[in-house]
N, C-alpha and C positions, 0 to 999 in steps of 0.2 A: 656906413653902408656895408652890407654883406653880399658876397658872391656865393650863390647856392646852386646846386645842380644834383641831379640823379639820373642814372641811365643803366639799364640792363639789356644785354643782347645775347642771343643764343650763339653758342660756339659751333664751329664748322663740324667738329666730330659728332655733335648731337644731331645736326642736320643730316649728316651722312647716314646715321643709324636710325633716323626717323624718330628721335626723341624730342620732347618739348624742352623749352628753357626752364631749368630748375632754379635759376637765380631769381631774386626779386629785390628791388630797391624802391625806396619811397622818399618823398620830400613833403613835409607838412609845415605850414606857416599859419600863424594867427597874429593877433595884435601884440602878443607878449612873448611868444616862443617860436623857435625853429627846431624841427626834428628831422633827422635823416636816418635811414636804415639801409643795410645791405645784408641779405640773407642768401645762403647757398644751400639749396636742397641736395641731399646726398645722391650719389649716382649709382649705388649698388642695387642689385636685383630686389632686395628686400624693401627698398624705399620707393614703392610704386607710386606714391602720391607726394613725393618730396617737393614738387612744384607748388602744390597746395600748402604744404607745411611751411615753406619759406614765405609765402604770401601772408599766411596767418601769423607767422612770427613777427613780421613787419607790423601788421595791424595790432597785435597784442602789445608791442612796444609803444606804439603811438597812443593806444588807449591808456596804458599805465602812465606814461609821461604826461599825458593831458590831465591826469588827476593830481599832479603835483602843483601846489599853489604857491604864489609868491610868498605868502606868509610862512611857508614851510622851509624856505631857503636856508634858514639858520641851522636846520637839522641835517642838511645834505651831507655834512662831513661826519655825521654821527654813524658809527658802525651799525647800530641797530636799525637806523633808517635805510642804510644800504642793503641790509638783509631783507628789509620789508620790500624794497624795490625788486630784488631777485625773486622773492616768493610771489610777489604780485604778477610779475611777467610770466613766470612758469605757470601759475594758476590760470592766468588769462589765456595763454597759449593752449593749455590743456582743455580749457572750457571751449574755446573756438574750434579746436580739432574735434572734440567730442560732439559738438553741435553739428559740425559739417558731416562727420561720419554717420551720425544718426539719420541724416537726411539723404546721404549717399553711401549706402552700405557697400563694402567691398564685394565686387561681383566675382563669379567664377572665372569670367574671361580675363580679369585682371591678374589672377594668380595661376592661370593655366600653365604658364611656362616655368613656374617655380618648383623646386624640389619639395618633397613632402614635408621636410623639416621647416623650411621657410614658410610654406603655406600654413602650417600649423601655428607658427609664431604669430602670423598676422591674424589668424582666426581668434587666437587667445588674447593678443595684445595689438589691436589694429592701429594704435597710435604710432607704432614702429614704422608704419607705411609713410608717415609724414616727416621723417627725420630731416633735420636742417640745422645749420649753424645760424648764428645771429650776431650782428653788430648793430648798435644804435647809439645815437648821440642827440642830446637835447640842449639847446642854448636857451637859458632863461635868466634874466637879470645878471648877465655877464658870468654866470656859472654854467659850466659844461658838465652834464651828467652823461657818462659813457657806460655802456653795458656790452658784454660780449661773451660768446661761448663758441668754441671751435676755431678753425684755422683761417677764417676771414680776418681781415686786417682793420685795426683802428690805429691811425697814425696822426699824431699832432705834428705840426710844423712850426718852427721858430728860427728866424734868421738863416733860412736855407738849410736847416738841419731837421732830421726826423726825430721826434720824441715819441717813444712807445709808452703809453700809460700802463700797459700790461706786459708782463714778460711771458712770451710764448714757449719758453723752454720746457714747460711741462706738457706740451702737446704731444700726443702719440706720434710715433714715427710712421713714415710711409704715407699711404692713402687713408689711414684711419684718423678720425678726428672726434672730438667731443661733440655731443649732440643734445638738442633740447628733448629728444625722445627717450634718452636713457633715464633709468630709474633714479640715479644719483646726480641728475643734472644740476641740482642746487649746489653741489660741491665744486662745480666747474664753471658755473656762470659767474662772471666777474662784474663788479660795479665800482666806479670811481667817480669822484667829483673833482673837477679841475677848474682853476681860475682862468677863464678865457682871456683875461687881460695879459696873461703870460704867454699866449700863443698867437701865431699869425693865422692859424686855421686848424681845422680837423678834417681828416680824410678817411673815409671808409671804403673798402673794396673787398671783393672776393678774390680767392687765390687764382682765378682765371686771369686777373690783371697783374697782381704782384708777382705771381709765379713765372710769368713770361720773362721777368728781368733777373731771376735767380738770386740776386743779393739785394739787400736794402740800399746799399750805396749806388748800385746800378739803377735801381728803381728811382731813387731820389734824383740822381744826376740826369738820367735819360728821360724820365717822365714827369716827376713832380715839379722840379725847377722850371723846365721849359713851359709846362702848363701854367704855372703861376705867373710867369712873366707875360705870357700871351694874354692871359685873363686880365692882368693889371693894365696892360697897354691897350687892349682892344675892347675889353668888357663884352666879349663875344664868345658864346658857348658852342657855336656851330662846329668849330674845329675839334672840340672835345667830343662832341656827339659823333662826328664822323670817324674820329680816331678809335673810339670804343667799338664802333661797328667793324672797322677794318681789322682791329686786333682780334676780335672774336671770329671773323669770317675768313681772314687771310694770314695774319701775321703772328698770332699767338700760339698757345698750346693746343687749341681746339676746344678748350673748355668754355663754358658760359662766362661772360665778363660783366661785372657790375662795379659802378663807381658812384659815390655820393660825397659831397663836401660842403663845408661852410668855411669860407675864407674872407678875411677882411680885405677891403679894397684900398686901404691906406697904408699898407705895410711898405717897408723899405725894399725897393726892387733890387738894390745892389747885392743883396745876399742870394738872389736867385738867378743871377747872370752866370 
């Protein structure tokens, strides 16, 4: 049996400034697969529709993952197949954004507070308004397909330790991150196939959650381990739901907070004490 969850909550700094929640997470299940996503819309002035961009990034990932069939599983470790997943997600997100934008043209009121340069950028390249990070994971036939771009986190867990499928050392410094909206996004979108039998679970989150703990060790010891123990012992998600709300509105950095996970319910608890 699997323990699955997703939650996104607006951060208190966004509430104070009258902004909407720019994070979006999702959980999809059917008879053969489980899919989770966490996407973080960018907060800069240029990204006036990043809350829509993050939602469409989640939908694009689910749409593409749902096209992967059981019969294709033997191909999932093939580099060309991984490239096709990257291309499919980017094309699907661009398609969804273009469709949305054609029905909801950017209005003068949306760009009235932008300087002339930024306003012209959005007039010429409206997709920039939808800038967002993306993390996604699909479990199918004990294979885990993970995809990510930007500074949101994808973390495997095994025997109480964090396993990072991707190295984030190439992420830009400061508040800059890679985005689905950049022209060379294909070069920074990462895909990997993992044998889920070698993990206890997979955790996705935006930096509004992980950033509150400053280091991975602190995040693991102060959040992940206690969460896993409580889930295994009580099979109750209410405390996770409440904690995410409190972190976003009182305890954290003020940023939006998103979490999604797939965790096995029969793992050895001794490693998470």
